[in-house]
N, CA, C and O atoms as a DFTB+ gen file, in Angstrom:
828 C
 N C O
     1  1     108.607      83.605      59.338
     2  2     109.442      84.622      59.984
     3  2     108.974      86.021      59.632
     4  3     108.912      86.910      60.482
     5  1     108.637      86.200      58.330
     6  2     108.164      87.500      57.857
     7  2     106.886      87.910      58.580
     8  3     106.717      89.070      58.957
     9  1     105.982      86.934      58.771
    10  2     104.720      87.218      59.455
    11  2     104.946      87.632      60.907
    12  3     104.271      88.521      61.426
    13  1     105.913      86.969      61.554
    14  2     106.227      87.307      62.943
    15  2     106.730      88.739      63.038
    16  3     106.352      89.478      63.947
    17  1     107.587      89.129      62.094
    18  2     108.115      90.501      62.078
    19  2     106.989      91.508      61.872
    20  3     106.953      92.545      62.534
    21  1     106.067      91.206      60.955
    22  2     104.936      92.102      60.683
    23  2     104.060      92.250      61.926
    24  3     103.658      93.357      62.284
    25  1     103.766      91.120      62.584
    26  2     102.934      91.148      63.786
    27  2     103.611      91.953      64.892
    28  3     102.969      92.756      65.569
    29  1     104.917      91.732      65.068
    30  2     105.670      92.453      66.091
    31  2     105.671      93.952      65.800
    32  3     105.526      94.771      66.707
    33  1     105.837      94.297      64.528
    34  2     105.846      95.716      64.135
    35  2     104.492      96.363      64.406
    36  3     104.413      97.484      64.910
    37  1     103.423      95.635      64.063
    38  2     102.070      96.153      64.308
    39  2     101.816      96.325      65.800
    40  3     101.194      97.302      66.217
    41  1     102.295      95.384      66.601
    42  2     102.113      95.457      68.057
    43  2     102.839      96.669      68.625
    44  3     102.283      97.414      69.432
    45  1     104.078      96.860      68.200
    46  2     104.862      98.001      68.685
    47  2     104.203      99.315      68.265
    48  3     104.145     100.264      69.047
    49  1     103.710      99.365      67.029
    50  2     103.038     100.572      66.531
    51  2     101.780     100.873      67.336
    52  3     101.529     102.016      67.718
    53  1     100.984      99.813      67.589
    54  2      99.745      99.986      68.358
    55  2     100.038     100.421      69.784
    56  3      99.349     101.279      70.336
    57  1     101.078      99.816      70.385
    58  2     101.462     100.177      71.752
    59  2     101.910     101.635      71.818
    60  3     101.554     102.372      72.737
    61  1     102.695     102.029      70.823
    62  2     103.169     103.417      70.771
    63  2     102.021     104.396      70.604
    64  3     102.011     105.462      71.219
    65  1     101.041     104.029      69.761
    66  2      99.870     104.888      69.554
    67  2      99.068     105.025      70.840
    68  3      98.635     106.121      71.194
    69  1      98.868     103.897      71.545
    70  2      98.112     103.919      72.797
    71  2      98.812     104.786      73.836
    72  3      98.170     105.551      74.555
    73  1     100.137     104.660      73.909
    74  2     100.913     105.462      74.854
    75  2     100.802     106.946      74.510
    76  3     100.682     107.790      75.398
    77  1     100.843     107.256      73.212
    78  2     100.720     108.644      72.762
    79  2      99.352     109.207      73.133
    80  3      99.243     110.354      73.565
    81  1      98.309     108.396      72.962
    82  2      96.952     108.819      73.318
    83  2      96.843     109.055      74.833
    84  3      96.186     109.995      75.279
    85  1      97.489     108.198      75.601
    86  2      97.496     108.339      77.055
    87  2      98.147     109.652      77.466
    88  3      97.603     110.393      78.285
    89  1      99.300     109.935      76.903
    90  2     100.029     111.171      77.240
    91  2      99.198     112.399      76.883
    92  3      99.080     113.330      77.680
    93  1      98.622     112.396      75.681
    94  2      97.805     113.539      75.250
    95  2      96.581     113.706      76.141
    96  3      96.201     114.823      76.490
    97  1      95.967     112.580      76.505
    98  2      94.784     112.630      77.358
    99  2      95.110     113.182      78.733
   100  3      94.385     114.030      79.254
   101  1      96.197     112.705      79.322
   102  2      96.604     113.182      80.650
   103  2      96.957     114.670      80.596
   104  3      96.574     115.432      81.484
   105  1      97.673     115.074      79.576
   106  2      98.025     116.492      79.444
   107  2      96.772     117.360      79.333
   108  3      96.696     118.430      79.935
   109  1      95.795     116.894      78.563
   110  2      94.547     117.641      78.402
   111  2      93.785     117.711      79.725
   112  3      93.234     118.756      80.071
   113  1      93.752     116.607      80.460
   114  2      93.042     116.586      81.750
   115  2      93.678     117.562      82.728
   116  3      92.972     118.289      83.428
   117  1      95.008     117.583      82.782
   118  2      95.690     118.523      83.672
   119  2      95.475     119.967      83.230
   120  3      95.369     120.869      84.060
   121  1      95.412     120.179      81.919
   122  2      95.149     121.523      81.409
   123  2      93.771     122.006      81.844
   124  3      93.622     123.141      82.296
   125  1      92.766     121.146      81.708
   126  2      91.404     121.500      82.124
   127  2      91.354     121.804      83.614
   128  3      90.701     122.754      84.046
   129  1      92.053     120.986      84.390
   130  2      92.096     121.181      85.840
   131  2      92.754     122.518      86.182
   132  3      92.287     123.251      87.054
   133  1      93.835     122.815      85.485
   134  2      94.535     124.077      85.709
   135  2      93.701     125.289      85.347
   136  3      93.906     126.376      85.887
   137  1      92.759     125.102      84.432
   138  2      91.851     126.187      84.019
   139  2      90.641     126.298      84.940
   140  3      89.743     127.107      84.706
   141  1      90.627     125.469      86.001
   142  2      89.514     125.508      86.941
   143  2      88.302     124.716      86.506
   144  3      87.236     124.836      87.109
   145  1      88.446     123.907      85.466
   146  2      87.341     123.100      84.958
   147  2      87.417     121.704      85.586
   148  3      87.751     120.721      84.924
   149  1      87.101     121.651      86.872
   150  2      87.292     120.411      87.636
   151  2      86.427     119.269      87.125
   152  3      86.903     118.141      86.997
   153  1      85.166     119.547      86.833
   154  2      84.265     118.489      86.375
   155  2      84.744     117.905      85.048
   156  3      84.739     116.689      84.857
   157  1      85.163     118.796      84.119
   158  2      85.645     118.332      82.818
   159  2      86.930     117.523      82.980
   160  3      87.121     116.508      82.310
   161  1      87.804     117.978      83.871
   162  2      89.053     117.256      84.116
   163  2      88.776     115.881      84.700
   164  3      89.388     114.895      84.289
   165  1      87.855     115.810      85.659
   166  2      87.500     114.534      86.264
   167  2      86.946     113.574      85.215
   168  3      87.286     112.391      85.208
   169  1      86.094     114.089      84.331
   170  2      85.525     113.249      83.271
   171  2      86.606     112.731      82.333
   172  3      86.556     111.588      81.880
   173  1      87.594     113.593      82.045
   174  2      88.688     113.182      81.165
   175  2      89.522     112.084      81.824
   176  3      89.873     111.092      81.185
   177  1      89.836     112.270      83.110
   178  2      90.587     111.234      83.828
   179  2      89.791     109.923      83.886
   180  3      90.374     108.841      83.816
   181  1      88.466     110.020      84.015
   182  2      87.633     108.815      84.012
   183  2      87.755     108.064      82.694
   184  3      87.887     106.840      82.673
   185  1      87.709     108.811      81.596
   186  2      87.813     108.176      80.274
   187  2      89.179     107.503      80.108
   188  3      89.284     106.414      79.545
   189  1      90.218     108.169      80.607
   190  2      91.562     107.582      80.528
   191  2      91.622     106.309      81.377
   192  3      92.202     105.303      80.968
   193  1      91.018     106.370      82.555
   194  2      91.012     105.207      83.450
   195  2      90.336     104.007      82.787
   196  3      90.781     102.870      82.944
   197  1      89.263     104.270      82.049
   198  2      88.551     103.184      81.376
   199  2      89.410     102.516      80.303
   200  3      89.219     101.345      79.976
   201  1      90.364     103.285      79.759
   202  2      91.254     102.739      78.732
   203  2      92.556     102.211      79.315
   204  3      93.232     101.393      78.691
   205  1      92.910     102.677      80.513
   206  2      94.181     102.297      81.160
   207  2      93.867     101.549      82.456
   208  3      94.125     102.050      83.550
   209  1      93.321     100.376      82.324
   210  2      92.769      99.677      83.481
   211  2      93.827      99.124      84.433
   212  3      93.492      98.674      85.528
   213  1      95.097      99.150      84.032
   214  2      96.165      98.680      84.913
   215  2      97.055      99.831      85.392
   216  3      98.147      99.600      85.910
   217  1      96.588     101.054      85.219
   218  2      97.349     102.249      85.593
   219  2      96.591     102.991      86.689
   220  3      95.479     103.464      86.453
   221  1      97.168     103.101      87.873
   222  2      96.458     103.684      89.005
   223  2      96.316     105.204      88.927
   224  3      95.458     105.782      89.594
   225  1      97.148     105.849      88.121
   226  2      97.201     107.315      88.141
   227  2      95.890     108.009      87.749
   228  3      95.450     108.890      88.487
   229  1      95.244     107.663      86.629
   230  2      93.989     108.360      86.318
   231  2      92.902     108.137      87.372
   232  3      92.101     109.034      87.635
   233  1      92.871     106.950      87.972
   234  2      91.915     106.687      89.055
   235  2      92.206     107.603      90.246
   236  3      91.296     108.170      90.852
   237  1      93.460     107.729      90.554
   238  2      93.906     108.581      91.656
   239  2      93.435     110.020      91.460
   240  3      92.959     110.655      92.401
   241  1      93.570     110.531      90.233
   242  2      93.223     111.931      89.988
   243  2      91.713     112.171      89.980
   244  3      91.255     113.249      90.357
   245  1      90.944     111.178      89.555
   246  2      89.481     111.305      89.702
   247  2      89.141     111.460      91.182
   248  3      88.345     112.320      91.560
   249  1      89.749     110.625      92.010
   250  2      89.506     110.693      93.453
   251  2      89.970     112.027      94.021
   252  3      89.277     112.632      94.840
   253  1      91.133     112.485      93.591
   254  2      91.672     113.718      94.143
   255  2      90.811     114.929      93.797
   256  3      90.525     115.757      94.661
   257  1      90.402     115.030      92.548
   258  2      89.578     116.164      92.137
   259  2      88.270     116.181      92.911
   260  3      87.867     117.223      93.429
   261  1      87.602     115.028      92.995
   262  2      86.306     114.979      93.670
   263  2      86.437     115.217      95.174
   264  3      85.483     115.650      95.820
   265  1      87.601     114.939      95.725
   266  2      87.846     115.235      97.135
   267  2      88.085     116.722      97.345
   268  3      87.488     117.332      98.232
   269  1      88.952     117.302      96.535
   270  2      89.313     118.713      96.694
   271  2      88.089     119.616      96.574
   272  3      87.918     120.542      97.367
   273  1      87.234     119.347      95.579
   274  2      86.064     120.217      95.391
   275  2      85.032     120.032      96.505
   276  3      84.087     120.814      96.608
   277  1      85.206     119.009      97.332
   278  2      84.256     118.753      98.419
   279  2      84.564     119.568      99.668
   280  3      83.681     119.784     100.497
   281  1      85.801     120.020      99.812
   282  2      86.135     120.862     100.964
   283  2      85.412     122.200     100.820
   284  3      85.578     122.900      99.822
   285  1      84.623     122.542     101.809
   286  2      83.848     123.777     101.768
   287  2      82.467     123.616     101.153
   288  3      81.670     124.554     101.179
   289  1      82.170     122.448     100.601
   290  2      80.851     122.199     100.015
   291  2      79.804     122.101     101.126
   292  3      79.988     121.361     102.093
   293  1      78.708     122.846     100.987
   294  2      77.656     122.874     102.003
   295  2      76.475     121.957     101.670
   296  3      75.728     121.541     102.555
   297  1      76.323     121.658     100.403
   298  2      75.207     120.812      99.965
   299  2      75.576     119.345     100.206
   300  3      76.459     118.804      99.541
   301  1      74.894     118.708     101.162
   302  2      75.255     117.337     101.526
   303  2      75.052     116.364     100.378
   304  3      75.854     115.447     100.202
   305  1      74.007     116.542      99.600
   306  2      73.753     115.628      98.487
   307  2      74.888     115.700      97.465
   308  3      75.367     114.672      96.986
   309  1      75.314     116.920      97.135
   310  2      76.400     117.097      96.172
   311  2      77.704     116.558      96.748
   312  3      78.462     115.876      96.057
   313  1      77.961     116.866      98.015
   314  2      79.176     116.394      98.667
   315  2      79.220     114.865      98.701
   316  3      80.253     114.260      98.415
   317  1      78.109     114.259      99.047
   318  2      78.045     112.798      99.108
   319  2      78.332     112.180      97.755
   320  3      79.069     111.199      97.653
   321  1      77.745     112.759      96.712
   322  2      77.965     112.255      95.350
   323  2      79.448     112.331      94.987
   324  3      80.009     111.391      94.425
   325  1      80.070     113.459      95.314
   326  2      81.485     113.657      94.982
   327  2      82.397     112.709      95.758
   328  3      83.303     112.099      95.190
   329  1      82.146     112.595      97.058
   330  2      83.028     111.773      97.889
   331  2      82.793     110.281      97.677
   332  3      83.708     109.477      97.859
   333  1      81.582     109.909      97.296
   334  2      81.348     108.503      96.958
   335  2      82.077     108.136      95.664
   336  3      82.609     107.034      95.531
   337  1      82.092     109.071      94.717
   338  2      82.861     108.826      93.491
   339  2      84.346     108.747      93.826
   340  3      85.052     107.870      93.330
   341  1      84.819     109.669      94.670
   342  2      86.223     109.638      95.084
   343  2      86.566     108.279      95.702
   344  3      87.602     107.693      95.389
   345  1      85.696     107.790      96.571
   346  2      85.953     106.508      97.233
   347  2      85.961     105.353      96.237
   348  3      86.782     104.442      96.337
   349  1      85.047     105.400      95.285
   350  2      84.996     104.353      94.257
   351  2      86.321     104.271      93.509
   352  3      86.839     103.180      93.269
   353  1      86.866     105.428      93.140
   354  2      88.098     105.431      92.357
   355  2      89.333     105.167      93.215
   356  3      90.330     104.645      92.716
   357  1      89.278     105.522      94.497
   358  2      90.357     105.133      95.413
   359  2      90.419     103.612      95.511
   360  3      91.497     103.021      95.447
   361  1      89.257     102.985      95.667
   362  2      89.212     101.522      95.783
   363  2      89.766     100.857      94.520
   364  3      90.479      99.858      94.604
   365  1      89.438     101.411      93.356
   366  2      89.950     100.870      92.102
   367  2      91.462     101.060      92.015
   368  3      92.184     100.163      91.579
   369  1      91.934     102.232      92.430
   370  2      93.378     102.498      92.414
   371  2      94.117     101.550      93.354
   372  3      95.192     101.051      93.023
   373  1      93.532     101.305      94.533
   374  2      94.159     100.388      95.502
   375  2      94.239      98.967      94.967
   376  3      95.193      98.245      95.256
   377  1      93.241      98.564      94.187
   378  2      93.273      97.226      93.598
   379  2      94.430      97.083      92.605
   380  3      95.024      96.013      92.473
   381  1      94.735      98.178      91.915
   382  2      95.823      98.170      90.939
   383  2      97.180      98.278      91.631
   384  3      98.139      97.605      91.252
   385  1      97.246      99.140      92.656
   386  2      98.523      99.415      93.330
   387  2      98.332      99.378      94.851
   388  3      98.184     100.423      95.484
   389  1      98.334      98.186      95.430
   390  2      98.137      98.067      96.887
   391  2      99.315      98.673      97.656
   392  3     100.440      98.730      97.159
   393  1      99.032      99.114      98.856
   394  2     100.058      99.676      99.745
   395  2     100.860     100.786      99.067
   396  3     102.078     100.876      99.219
   397  1     100.158     101.617      98.326
   398  2     100.772     102.761      97.658
   399  2     100.621     103.977      98.570
   400  3      99.492     104.380      98.852
   401  1     101.722     104.580      99.043
   402  2     101.601     105.686      99.999
   403  2     100.834     106.891      99.450
   404  3     100.158     107.593     100.201
   405  1     100.939     107.127      98.143
   406  2     100.200     108.253      97.550
   407  2      98.688     108.008      97.643
   408  3      97.920     108.930      97.913
   409  1      98.278     106.776      97.419
   410  2      96.857     106.432      97.499
   411  2      96.386     106.458      98.950
   412  3      95.253     106.850      99.229
   413  1      97.247     106.043      99.867
   414  2      96.895     106.107     101.290
   415  2      96.658     107.554     101.724
   416  3      95.717     107.837     102.467
   417  1      97.509     108.462     101.262
   418  2      97.328     109.888     101.577
   419  2      96.013     110.387     100.988
   420  3      95.279     111.139     101.629
   421  1      95.723     109.960      99.757
   422  2      94.462     110.383      99.127
   423  2      93.252     109.853      99.905
   424  3      92.263     110.564     100.081
   425  1      93.334     108.614     100.364
   426  2      92.246     108.059     101.173
   427  2      92.047     108.879     102.442
   428  3      90.916     109.170     102.832
   429  1      93.149     109.246     103.078
   430  2      93.071     110.066     104.288
   431  2      92.435     111.418     103.995
   432  3      91.657     111.926     104.802
   433  1      92.757     111.999     102.852
   434  2      92.180     113.298     102.475
   435  2      90.675     113.184     102.244
   436  3      89.914     114.082     102.604
   437  1      90.253     112.069     101.640
   438  2      88.814     111.877     101.389
   439  2      88.062     111.730     102.707
   440  3      86.986     112.305     102.875
   441  1      88.617     110.968     103.634
   442  2      88.001     110.871     104.964
   443  2      87.983     112.243     105.649
   444  3      87.011     112.592     106.318
   445  1      89.051     113.010     105.480
   446  2      89.133     114.332     106.106
   447  2      88.065     115.274     105.552
   448  3      87.547     116.122     106.280
   449  1      87.736     115.130     104.274
   450  2      86.680     115.960     103.681
   451  2      85.336     115.690     104.354
   452  3      84.546     116.610     104.570
   453  1      85.079     114.411     104.687
   454  2      83.860     114.078     105.433
   455  2      83.888     114.729     106.815
   456  3      82.893     115.298     107.263
   457  1      85.029     114.641     107.479
   458  2      85.157     115.214     108.827
   459  2      84.993     116.723     108.787
   460  3      84.349     117.308     109.658
   461  1      85.582     117.360     107.763
   462  2      85.474     118.815     107.636
   463  2      84.029     119.249     107.412
   464  3      83.620     120.325     107.847
   465  1      83.265     118.404     106.730
   466  2      81.863     118.728     106.467
   467  2      81.022     118.634     107.741
   468  3      80.187     119.500     108.005
   469  1      81.245     117.588     108.522
   470  2      80.453     117.384     109.732
   471  2      81.290     116.599     110.747
   472  3      81.213     115.373     110.822
   473  1      82.081     117.327     111.516
   474  2      82.966     116.690     112.483
   475  2      82.240     115.900     113.549
   476  3      82.722     114.861     113.999
   477  1      81.073     116.395     113.955
   478  2      80.316     115.717     115.004
   479  2      79.843     114.336     114.551
   480  3      79.808     113.386     115.333
   481  1      79.483     114.247     113.274
   482  2      78.985     112.975     112.743
   483  2      80.106     112.032     112.340
   484  3      80.054     110.839     112.640
   485  1      81.130     112.563     111.658
   486  2      82.144     111.705     111.053
   487  2      83.472     111.662     111.808
   488  3      84.288     110.771     111.575
   489  1      83.691     112.614     112.707
   490  2      84.959     112.664     113.418
   491  2      85.234     111.419     114.238
   492  3      86.349     110.897     114.226
   493  1      84.234     110.946     114.945
   494  2      84.415     109.788     115.829
   495  2      84.775     108.520     115.054
   496  3      85.588     107.716     115.511
   497  1      84.164     108.345     113.877
   498  2      84.359     107.104     113.128
   499  2      85.563     107.157     112.186
   500  3      86.146     106.121     111.865
   501  1      85.937     108.367     111.739
   502  2      86.964     108.456     110.707
   503  2      88.309     108.993     111.179
   504  3      89.323     108.741     110.529
   505  1      88.351     109.725     112.287
   506  2      89.614     110.328     112.733
   507  2      90.689     109.272     112.992
   508  3      91.838     109.437     112.582
   509  1      90.315     108.197     113.666
   510  2      91.269     107.117     113.929
   511  2      91.772     106.478     112.653
   512  3      92.941     106.105     112.557
   513  1      90.885     106.349     111.664
   514  2      91.272     105.768     110.382
   515  2      92.261     106.662     109.655
   516  3      93.213     106.177     109.045
   517  1      92.035     107.975     109.720
   518  2      92.951     108.921     109.071
   519  2      94.338     108.820     109.702
   520  3      95.343     108.740     108.995
   521  1      94.387     108.823     111.021
   522  2      95.671     108.715     111.726
   523  2      96.391     107.420     111.353
   524  3      97.606     107.414     111.160
   525  1      95.638     106.327     111.254
   526  2      96.230     105.032     110.903
   527  2      96.756     105.032     109.472
   528  3      97.802     104.444     109.196
   529  1      96.048     105.678     108.569
   530  2      96.486     105.758     107.180
   531  2      97.804     106.518     107.068
   532  3      98.711     106.101     106.347
   533  1      97.903     107.643     107.789
   534  2      99.143     108.415     107.745
   535  2     100.294     107.654     108.395
   536  3     101.434     107.739     107.939
   537  1     100.001     106.924     109.439
   538  2     101.039     106.127     110.090
   539  2     101.555     105.050     109.134
   540  3     102.761     104.819     109.053
   541  1     100.656     104.397     108.417
   542  2     101.060     103.354     107.473
   543  2     101.835     103.956     106.307
   544  3     102.840     103.397     105.868
   545  1     101.362     105.106     105.803
   546  2     102.057     105.768     104.696
   547  2     103.462     106.173     105.112
   548  3     104.409     106.041     104.336
   549  1     103.596     106.669     106.345
   550  2     104.908     107.079     106.860
   551  2     105.845     105.887     107.004
   552  3     107.055     106.010     106.818
   553  1     105.280     104.745     107.333
   554  2     106.084     103.516     107.450
   555  2     106.572     103.053     106.079
   556  3     107.709     102.607     105.928
   557  1     105.687     103.168     105.076
   558  2     106.019     102.728     103.724
   559  2     106.953     103.694     103.013
   560  3     107.843     103.273     102.273
   561  1     106.752     104.991     103.235
   562  2     107.517     106.004     102.487
   563  2     107.877     107.177     103.404
   564  3     107.308     108.260     103.270
   565  1     108.810     106.971     104.329
   566  2     109.147     108.009     105.304
   567  2     109.753     109.264     104.695
   568  3     109.774     110.313     105.339
   569  1     110.254     109.171     103.441
   570  2     110.878     110.325     102.805
   571  2     110.037     110.906     101.676
   572  3     110.527     111.707     100.880
   573  1     108.778     110.503     101.607
   574  2     107.872     111.097     100.616
   575  2     107.362     112.421     101.189
   576  3     106.744     112.421     102.254
   577  1     107.601     113.542     100.519
   578  2     107.232     114.834     101.094
   579  2     105.735     115.009     101.324
   580  3     105.331     115.687     102.269
   581  1     104.899     114.397     100.462
   582  2     103.450     114.511     100.663
   583  2     103.003     113.742     101.892
   584  3     102.097     114.169     102.608
   585  1     103.640     112.611     102.130
   586  2     103.333     111.825     103.321
   587  2     103.712     112.609     104.573
   588  3     102.917     112.725     105.506
   589  1     104.923     113.143     104.587
   590  2     105.411     113.881     105.760
   591  2     104.566     115.122     106.012
   592  3     104.167     115.387     107.146
   593  1     104.294     115.882     104.953
   594  2     103.526     117.118     105.132
   595  2     102.070     116.845     105.486
   596  3     101.528     117.477     106.392
   597  1     101.438     115.923     104.791
   598  2     100.015     115.657     105.036
   599  2      99.797     115.128     106.449
   600  3      98.820     115.481     107.109
   601  1     100.705     114.289     106.901
   602  2     100.616     113.785     108.278
   603  2     100.791     114.936     109.272
   604  3     100.055     115.028     110.254
   605  1     101.768     115.814     109.014
   606  2     101.987     116.961     109.896
   607  2     100.766     117.881     109.917
   608  3     100.372     118.379     110.972
   609  1     100.175     118.100     108.752
   610  2      98.992     118.957     108.651
   611  2      97.827     118.362     109.444
   612  3      97.101     119.082     110.131
   613  1      97.657     117.048     109.343
   614  2      96.603     116.384     110.107
   615  2      96.886     116.473     111.601
   616  3      95.981     116.759     112.385
   617  1      98.125     116.233     112.001
   618  2      98.495     116.299     113.418
   619  2      98.282     117.705     113.978
   620  3      97.831     117.863     115.112
   621  1      98.608     118.725     113.181
   622  2      98.409     120.110     113.607
   623  2      96.922     120.428     113.761
   624  3      96.512     121.085     114.718
   625  1      96.123     119.953     112.808
   626  2      94.684     120.179     112.881
   627  2      94.070     119.499     114.090
   628  3      93.199     120.063     114.752
   629  1      94.527     118.280     114.379
   630  2      94.031     117.551     115.547
   631  2      94.427     118.254     116.834
   632  3      93.620     118.369     117.757
   633  1      95.675     118.727     116.899
   634  2      96.143     119.434     118.091
   635  2      95.341     120.711     118.310
   636  3      94.940     121.015     119.434
   637  1      95.111     121.451     117.242
   638  2      94.350     122.695     117.342
   639  2      92.920     122.426     117.810
   640  3      92.369     123.179     118.612
   641  1      92.329     121.351     117.303
   642  2      90.951     121.000     117.678
   643  2      90.832     120.729     119.175
   644  3      89.837     121.078     119.810
   645  1      91.864     120.104     119.719
   646  2      91.840     119.764     121.148
   647  2      92.522     120.820     122.020
   648  3      92.777     120.595     123.203
   649  1      92.814     121.978     121.413
   650  2      93.386     123.076     122.173
   651  2      94.831     122.866     122.576
   652  3      95.302     123.452     123.550
   653  1      95.541     122.023     121.823
   654  2      96.939     121.729     122.130
   655  2      97.874     122.553     121.248
   656  3      97.450     123.117     120.239
   657  1      99.127     122.618     121.629
   658  2     100.141     123.382     120.906
   659  2     100.462     122.696     119.577
   660  3     100.724     121.494     119.539
   661  1     100.440     123.466     118.491
   662  2     100.751     122.909     117.169
   663  2     102.230     123.052     116.805
   664  3     102.692     122.467     115.825
   665  1     102.971     123.835     117.600
   666  2     104.380     124.122     117.293
   667  2     105.256     122.882     117.127
   668  3     106.141     122.883     116.271
   669  1     105.043     121.814     117.921
   670  2     105.910     120.639     117.762
   671  2     105.895     120.030     116.359
   672  3     106.826     119.318     115.985
   673  1     104.849     120.303     115.584
   674  2     104.747     119.712     114.255
   675  2     105.375     120.586     113.174
   676  3     105.449     120.189     112.011
   677  1     105.830     121.788     113.566
   678  2     106.473     122.678     112.587
   679  2     107.731     122.048     112.012
   680  3     108.052     122.246     110.840
   681  1     108.437     121.295     112.833
   682  2     109.673     120.652     112.360
   683  2     109.363     119.636     111.265
   684  3     110.180     119.416     110.371
   685  1     108.183     119.018     111.332
   686  2     107.794     118.059     110.298
   687  2     107.489     118.773     108.983
   688  3     107.800     118.267     107.905
   689  1     106.878     119.955     109.083
   690  2     106.607     120.754     107.881
   691  2     107.929     121.204     107.262
   692  3     108.085     121.183     106.041
   693  1     108.885     121.613     108.110
   694  2     110.205     122.007     107.619
   695  2     110.903     120.842     106.920
   696  3     111.540     121.017     105.881
   697  1     110.776     119.663     107.501
   698  2     111.389     118.474     106.880
   699  2     110.722     118.169     105.539
   700  3     111.389     117.793     104.576
   701  1     109.400     118.335     105.489
   702  2     108.682     118.103     104.233
   703  2     109.188     119.044     103.148
   704  3     109.370     118.630     102.003
   705  1     109.416     120.307     103.498
   706  2     109.910     121.269     102.515
   707  2     111.290     120.869     101.997
   708  3     111.580     121.020     100.810
   709  1     112.123     120.367     102.873
   710  2     113.439     119.880     102.444
   711  2     113.285     118.706     101.478
   712  3     114.008     118.609     100.486
   713  1     112.350     117.830     101.772
   714  2     112.117     116.673     100.910
   715  2     111.525     117.084      99.567
   716  3     111.844     116.488      98.538
   717  1     110.663     118.102      99.571
   718  2     110.092     118.586      98.306
   719  2     111.193     119.072      97.366
   720  3     111.090     118.916      96.149
   721  1     112.244     119.659      97.931
   722  2     113.326     120.209      97.109
   723  2     114.116     119.131      96.383
   724  3     114.728     119.402      95.350
   725  1     114.110     117.927      96.904
   726  2     114.907     116.850      96.291
   727  2     114.043     115.749      95.669
   728  3     114.563     114.846      95.014
   729  1     112.722     115.826      95.874
   730  2     111.836     114.753      95.399
   731  2     111.748     114.757      93.872
   732  3     111.586     115.808      93.252
   733  1     111.854     113.579      93.283
   734  2     111.730     113.416      91.837
   735  2     110.592     112.432      91.550
   736  3     110.722     111.239      91.825
   737  1     109.468     112.929      90.994
   738  2     108.377     111.997      90.657
   739  2     108.809     111.033      89.571
   740  3     109.704     111.330      88.780
   741  1     108.163     109.874      89.539
   742  2     108.543     108.827      88.583
   743  2     108.265     109.234      87.139
   744  3     108.943     108.776      86.220
   745  1     107.269     110.093      86.940
   746  2     106.948     110.573      85.595
   747  2     106.311     111.953      85.728
   748  3     106.081     112.445      86.833
   749  1     106.033     112.563      84.586
   750  2     105.384     113.877      84.597
   751  2     103.988     113.820      85.200
   752  3     103.442     114.842      85.614
   753  1     103.411     112.624      85.248
   754  2     102.034     112.493      85.701
   755  2     101.902     111.953      87.129
   756  3     100.800     111.902      87.676
   757  1     103.014     111.556      87.724
   758  2     102.955     111.075      89.105
   759  2     102.744     112.248      90.069
   760  3     103.131     113.377      89.764
   761  1     102.141     111.990      91.217
   762  2     101.863     113.076      92.182
   763  2     103.110     113.895      92.506
   764  3     104.177     113.353      92.796
   765  1     102.943     115.216      92.449
   766  2     104.055     116.122      92.730
   767  2     103.541     117.394      93.402
   768  3     104.165     118.451      93.312
   769  1     102.409     117.280      94.070
   770  2     101.775     118.450      94.675
   771  2     102.196     118.592      96.142
   772  3     102.782     117.682      96.727
   773  1     101.885     119.747      96.715
   774  2     102.030     119.928      98.153
   775  2     103.010     120.986      98.609
   776  3     102.865     121.520      99.708
   777  1     104.010     121.306      97.792
   778  2     105.055     122.224      98.254
   779  2     104.488     123.602      98.567
   780  3     104.856     124.213      99.571
   781  1     103.589     124.098      97.707
   782  2     103.029     125.436      97.937
   783  2     102.234     125.494      99.240
   784  3     102.301     126.480      99.974
   785  1     101.488     124.436      99.517
   786  2     100.729     124.388     100.777
   787  2     101.661     124.323     101.979
   788  3     101.399     124.946     103.008
   789  1     102.744     123.572     101.849
   790  2     103.711     123.464     102.939
   791  2     104.371     124.818     103.202
   792  3     104.609     125.192     104.351
   793  1     104.660     125.544     102.126
   794  2     105.269     126.877     102.266
   795  2     104.313     127.838     102.976
   796  3     104.738     128.637     103.811
   797  1     103.031     127.758     102.646
   798  2     102.045     128.615     103.318
   799  2     101.901     128.233     104.789
   800  3     101.751     129.092     105.657
   801  1     101.949     126.940     105.048
   802  2     101.798     126.461     106.427
   803  2     102.956     126.906     107.296
   804  3     102.749     127.319     108.436
   805  1     104.163     126.828     106.778
   806  2     105.343     127.142     107.599
   807  2     105.392     128.631     107.971
   808  3     105.973     129.001     108.991
   809  1     104.779     129.480     107.135
   810  2     104.777     130.912     107.418
   811  2     104.025     131.242     108.697
   812  3     104.371     132.192     109.399
   813  1     103.007     130.468     108.996
   814  2     102.200     130.716     110.182
   815  2     102.398     129.631     111.249
   816  3     101.642     129.549     112.217
   817  1     103.419     128.810     111.050
   818  2     103.587     127.653     111.915
   819  2     103.906     128.069     113.348
   820  3     104.805     128.871     113.598
   821  1     103.149     127.507     114.272
   822  2     103.373     127.747     115.687
   823  2     102.827     129.066     116.210
   824  3     102.975     129.393     117.387
   825  1     102.181     129.833     115.302
   826  2     101.666     131.146     115.740
   827  2     100.262     131.028     116.298
   828  3      99.676     132.028     116.712
């Protein structure tokens, strides 16, 4: 009985230490990202992912960072390297958490980065996939503000590209802002981004 208690105590202590290391690592990665050190933040999230193989969040953030820095990138070799890494970590995150609306939105953003780089090459093959991803995310999580806003942003961009009126999608941006005000992430590290972009979008919506 004594041995069982000792083993249980050691297990709880080790689990607590691992959790503490995870929290410190995630906080440090977000700090680096906030300081504009995207590469260092991505590397930190990668290291956390290697230690937290059943946790989709660090994989998600590796994908997100490598996607965000790809928007506006002109060097195709660098862009390809970044977006291929993003895709690798999206696939790993999906294996851990299938049908996760946050991951679906991230996948759509990664495809959008390819389209933004070269619409003529990637628009035909990826635009339909992006629309389908947002439709599925909206079905899974109709009240997730990132899902509502990201879908509206994509719909507005598509309408503008084809010379159509973007005003009908302003109501979706307004709804997203309402949802942002009440949304509660599951933890300090779960996705909670998007409100600032939605606020900027609504200022020029329909103009």
